[in-house]
N, C-alpha and C positions, 0 to 999 in steps of 0.2 A: 642554161638548158633553153633559151629564146628562142631560140631560129629553131630544137632538133623538134622534129616530129615523136607527137607520143600518142600515146594512149592509157587513159588509166583508168581505174581502178577506182570503182565508187563502197564502201569497205561498211559494209551492217553489223560487224562486230564477232563474221569471220575470225574460227583460229589462224584461219590459212589466208591472210589476203597480203602476209609479204611474200608468201608463196609462187602466187600469181604471179603479181610485178615482176619475183624474179624470174619468172616462168620466164612471162616476156620479152624481156628483159634478153634470155640466151636465142632467144629470137635477133635480137641484135633491134629492136623495136624500145627506145625510152618508156618510162613507163610511170604511172609519179600510183600515190594513196589518199585519198582523201574522204573525209565521212561522208554520210549519205547526208547529212543533214549539211551541205555547201551548197550557197542559190548559182538557183539552176543557170545563172547570167553569168555567173564565174567560172563554171562549168564552160558553157559557149561562147566565153570572154579565150578560151585556152585553148580549143583550135582542134580538141583531141579528133586524129582519126576515125580508132572505137571505145566504144565506155566499155568497163566489164564492168560486170554488179557479185556481188562475193558474193557467200554463204552467212549463214548466220543464227544463231541459239531459236531465236523467236516460232512461230506460227506469223504470217503476214495475212491471213485476217483478223487476227485481231487486233479492238481500238487502239489498242496505244504501241501497238512493231514503230518498230525504225521502218522508215517507207521513203518513200522519191518521188519528185510530178510525175501525170504520164506527161507534159511536153517534153523528159529528156525522150520519149521512145520516138515522141515528132520532130525532131534536129535536120534528122538526114543523116544522122551519123551509124554507124553498124553497132550495135547492141548487148552482146555476148550477157547470160541471164549462166550465173552457177549453183544448182541447189534453191537456195532459198532464192540467193535473190532470183532463179528460173521463175519458181513460186508466182515472187515479188511482180514480176513482169503481164505473165498470168492471168492476177486476183486485178489489177490495175486495168488488164487491158481488157475483158469481160472476162476468162476468165474464168475455172472457178477452180481449184485450191484447196482440200478437203484432211483431214487427222486421216493417215495409211489404216489399212485394215493390218496392214503386214507390214511392220519395223524391216527397213533392209541398213544390211552396217555391213559394214569389208567387204573386201571383191565381189565381185557378181559377172559374172556373161552378160554382155552386155550385146542385142543382134542391132543393127546402125544399117542404114542404106546410106548404102557411098557414093550415090548420086548430087548427096549434099554436100555442098561449097566446104559446111563444114568436117564429113571423112570423105576428104576424100585421100584417094590412096591408105585407105583407114580399111582390118580386112569389118570379115562382115561379125561374124564375133568375134566381141573382145573382152581382156575381162578389166574392169574396174571400181574405183572406193565409188563403194554408196556408203549414204552417212545418211539417214531423212526420218524422220517421224511422219511431217506429215509427204501428200502427194499431188501431184498434178490429176486430176477427176477427169476433166473436160479443158480441154485446150481456147482459147480465143481467139478472138475466128478471124479470121487472113493464116491463123496456121495448120500448116500439116505434122501429123507425127514425125520421124525423122530413125524412129531409136524408140526400144521398148527389154526389159527382161520379163520374167519368168511372173514378176509381182510389180511389178513396175509395169501401169499401159503407157506414160507416156518420159519414158529414159529421156528423150531431146526431142526438140518441137523446132519450126525454122516458120520464120515469113517470109521467105526468099528474096522475097520484092522490094517490103521495108529493108530490110537488113536483119534478121528482126532474130537471139540467136538464143534457145530458154535447155540449159543442160542441163537433170538432174541429179547430173553427176561430179566427181572432183575430176578431173582431167592436168590439175595441178597438180596432185602427188605422185608420187611416182610408182603409187604400188595402183595408176592408170598404165598397163604398159604404152598403150599410144598416144597418151597424154598431150607431149609437146608437139605434135605433130595436130594433131585439134589444134590445137590454143597458136602452132604456125600457120594451117590454114584461114584458123579464125581473121589475128593481125596479120599476114604478109598478103593473104590472097583475097578476104571480102574487106578488113578495110586498107588495103592499097598500099599499106606499108610499105615503105624504098631497103630498112635491114640494112643501113648506117651510121645504130648506136655500135662504134665500135672502143676500145681501146686505145690504138695509137691517138684514132681522130677525139677522146677526147682530154689527152695527154699534149696534144699541140695547143688544143682550144682554151687547158686552164692557164696552160701557162701564160699562153696571148690575153688572159682577162686578167694575171693576177699581176701581169708588170700596168694594166691598165690604171688599176684599182690603186697600185703600190704607189706609182707612180717614182717621187723622190722618199720616201719614204720610207723611216726605221721599221722593219716585224721582227717578234720576238716569240717563235715558233719552241711550244710544248711537246718536249722534247719524251717519252719516254721507253724509248728502245724495244717499243712491241712496232708492228707490220703496220697498224693504222698506221702509225704517229710520223716513222720508220719512210714509210714513203708520200710523205706528208710531207715533210722535209725535204726535205731530194729531192719533189718536186719543186719545193719555192727556192732551193734552195738551183736548182737548175735556169729556174725567169726569173729572182733578181739578182743572185752571188753577194756579197757580200753586204748587199743596205741586211740579211735578214743575223744575226743568233741566234744560237739555239741553245733552253735554257734545260739543261737533266735536273728532277727534282726524286733528291733517291732518298724514299719519303719510311724507306727503309723498312716496305710496307713491297719488296720484291724473291722473287726470286734465289734459290743461293747466289753469292760471286753475280751475280745480274752489276750488279752496279758497274764492276768492272768491265764485267762485259762487253757496258754498254759505253764507256767510256774508250774503251781497244780500237771498232768500228769508228765514232762518230769525234772522239776527241781529236790531239794536232798531232797526236801519231795517225788517223784512219786513214776508207780512204779519198771520204770525203772535204774537201773544202765548205767546213760552214765555222765558223763562230762556237765553238761551243765550252759553254762552263757549265758543271758541277757545281748541285748545290745541296749537302753535305745537309738533311731537315730530318735525319730517326727522333729526334728528344720530343722533339716541336710535334712532330706528327702522333708520339705516343702519351704526349700529352695531355693534347687538343681528345686523344681518344678515351684519355684512363674511363672506365667508367659506365661507360654505354653500349649497349646491348641489342640495341637497335636497327634492322640492316640500314636504313633512310637515311636515321641520322649518322650512321656512319660513311654512307652514301655521300654526302650532304656535309663530316664536317671533313672528308679527303678535294671534296673539290674545290668548296669555301677555301683552305687553304693552300692547296695550289696552285688559287688564284692571285693569293695575299703574298703567297709563295716572289710570284712571279711580278706581279706589281712593285716590290722591290727592290729582284732586279736589277726594272726596266731603270730605277729611279740611277741605283748605279754605270747606269749605258748613257743616259742621257735620254731625250724624245721619241718613248716609239708610235708608235701612230698603231699598230697593228697587233693584234695576240692571232695565231694558226696555233688550228685544234686540228687530230684525229676523228672528230664525226664522221658516222660511216648511216646509212639510212636504217640499218635497223636498232640502232644508237637511238635516231631521232623521234621510233613507227612508235619503238620498249613506253620509250616516256610522255607516253601520250603528245606528241607535238606533230602527230600524222595517222590517217583513218584514224577506228573509231572505237578502238580497241581503245581494253579500261591498260592504266598503270603498270606495268610489270615489275619495273624501276625503275630507278635516278640511275644517270648514266653519267658519270661527275660530272662530264663533259658536254652534257647536256642540262634534262634538270638540277642535277648539281651545282648545278650555275649561280650565284650571288645573288640583290637585287640588283646590288653595286660593277660595274666593274672597270680601271681608270683605264684605258686603252679606248684609243676614239673608235674599231670597228672591229668584230671576231670575222676572224678568212677560218672556213671548212670547204680546201679544197671538196673532197671524199664526202661528201654533204647524199649527195645522190649515189653513196655508188654501195652495194651489196661488199661481201667479205669477199668474195670471191672473185672480183673484178674489180678490188682493192688489190692481189697479188697481181692478176695482168695488168693493171696502172703502171705496176712495181720491175712485173719485166720486165715495162714499157720503156722503161726509165730507165734502167740496166746494170740494178738491182739483185744481186748476187740470189739467185734461189732459197742457198745457207737462209738466209737473211728477210726471206718471200714468203718463205713457209715453214717459219718456223711457230712454235706452241703455241698461240694464240691468249693472250697476258691479261688481265680486265684493268680500268685504272684506273679503282682506291686497290690495286693489288691483291694481298691473301688479306687484307682487311676484309675482303669479303670470302674470303675459305679460313677462317676462324669465324669457327660461331662463337652469338657473347662476345663480353669486351676483349678485344684484345693487350696486349704486353708485351715486352720484348724476349719474355720466359715465351710464350703461343706463340709465338712469327720464331724461334729460333726453333721449335718442335716442328716446325710445315714445313718449313726451312728445308732439313734433317732431313725427312719426310720424305717431301718433297722428290727431291735429290735421288735420291736414292729407287725410288719407285720409276724416276724415270734415268736414270741406268739400266736398271734391267730390266725396265721395257727397251731400249737399245740392245743391249749386249744381247736384247730373245728373237730381235729382227722384229717387232713388235710394231716400232716406229712406222716402221712401213706399210701399216693394213686399220692402221687403229688416230682413228682424228681426232681428238683433242682429250690431254688421260694427266691426269694431278692428282695435290693428295693433302686434302686438304682437314682441316682441326674441327672433334665435333665439344663440343663441350660439354659430353656427356664422363661423368668419370667411373669407372667401373672399378669395385676389387677382382685378383691376380692372386696370380703368386710365381714369384722368381726366386729364385734360391733358397729352396722352402723359406719364406720370407715373405707375409701378406704384402702385395700392395693394392694405392687407395689411387691410380693412374689416369690419362684419358683415353680415350679411344681417336686414332684415326681412320676420314672412309675413304678407301681408291675412293681416283675420277674415270670411266675413260667409254669417253662417248663417239659414230662413229655420226655428219653429218656429212649435209652436204654443202647445205646453205647458213648455218647455223642457226635455220628458225625453229625448223624440228631437228631431235635426235634421237638414237636408240643407242641406247650402254651396249660398248660390245663387247666378242666377248670373249679376254682374253684366257691364254690354257690357265689350265688353276696349278701345273707348277712351279710359272713366276709370280703367282697369286701369291703361292705356297714360298718363295723368295723370296718376294721381299717379303709380305707378318716376317720369316724368318726373322732380317736384315733388320729392318723396324725396330723392335720390340729390342730385340740384342746389341744394340749402337745409338738408340735416338733414346733418351733419359727422361721420363717423363712419362712411353708411351705404354698400358699393355693389352691394347685391342685392337687391330685389324678390323677392320671392316673392309667389301668393296660392293659399293650403290649400281641399283640395277635398275633406276631409275629413268623413263628414259623423256626427251620436251615434244611436248605438253604430255604431263603433268608438273613431274619440273620444270627446275632449267637446269644451264646446265653447270651454272656457277648454282651459290650453295643460299647467297643470299642476297 
């Protein structure tokens, strides 16, 4: 990414930090997230074309609130402050921010000055997403107000000469009808970015970079059969061919029949010229997970065991210099390695890595990509659509779709329930309209009655969400008759289950997975 023009997002702990970066990339501009603690000299060294300050949960005028250097606004680089970022900009530059007499939350009509370069081709009255307790009561010297609402006198302000812009609402969320247009105006017109961030050039550059890095070395690829690792594997195979060995670890936490399906696609009878090794390690993983109930501990155990299996396989095939993983950008940020957000969960291929790994280096060719960008890269590589758009599956697999201790019996239950759910979703044609869907096994057992006898069995939770970027998600509306059919089949066909529930939780506050 060294030669790629970029805009950086400075994160103040807002829930939409990844979304801001994602929206900038939709404008074909490369974007990365950094904590507000990042040194100003480091920011200058990156030579960004623009800087965006995110929202955050604090009040900027309180002594211990996240802040940034005044110098950030004096670099001659365009800066866009969003919500907290807008308030902080005003506070630092001499304006005034106070607790708002009226809190605004939700869709709000905003009146904008269309002469502002930020609002070029935006309607004078436009719906935007507000979420703030504080408000800008006085703009800093040199700023003019370019948007307001009935309750918010400064919905946006600008210092056109210094290319400083402050927006009180959130243009990055889809609820803001013309938000993408505003961000496009900022990064493409105000910052002058050329829009060169495209998948065809990413694939081409990545292949070249991998060839140069690997040289004559041997590479081991962690292949799970999911979208991320599949795209990483094909990318590597195009770059280095027979120097690549793909190891597929069947940890016994895959969906029903998935191990055989992965082997069918990538094995010796598949479409790709890969050195493919399947390791059946089910009992090994179940043994390590016995008695473990804490989600983070489960993730770390699965992550470490993955690495240990790879090390063993590497020794069998001789010296291996590099390990490839399908880490993607949300994994990095959610593991607390980018931006300012709290650790949401350790991803087995990021935060779950053990301290010692017996390889010269780990290659993560998709580390800078969001999920939908990974899919675009997959299509660019010629991977069939049915593989590229298959249902996402987490690295720790069913280990985090089983609440509490993982056992072979629980795996069987959730595999069978999930297979029925996915089959009925497809039969009803809902697979075309629902983003991600799966069954999980709760740790709750309850009393039921089947065949005039008392039962005391598990409850299965069905999950279905719609999401564009996997950073925010809403529960999907599955037709009630479909849910009824799924419930009936699971209770009748899956031994050990007597109750089926549907999870309505959005992300946030929940995550898409259960653990």
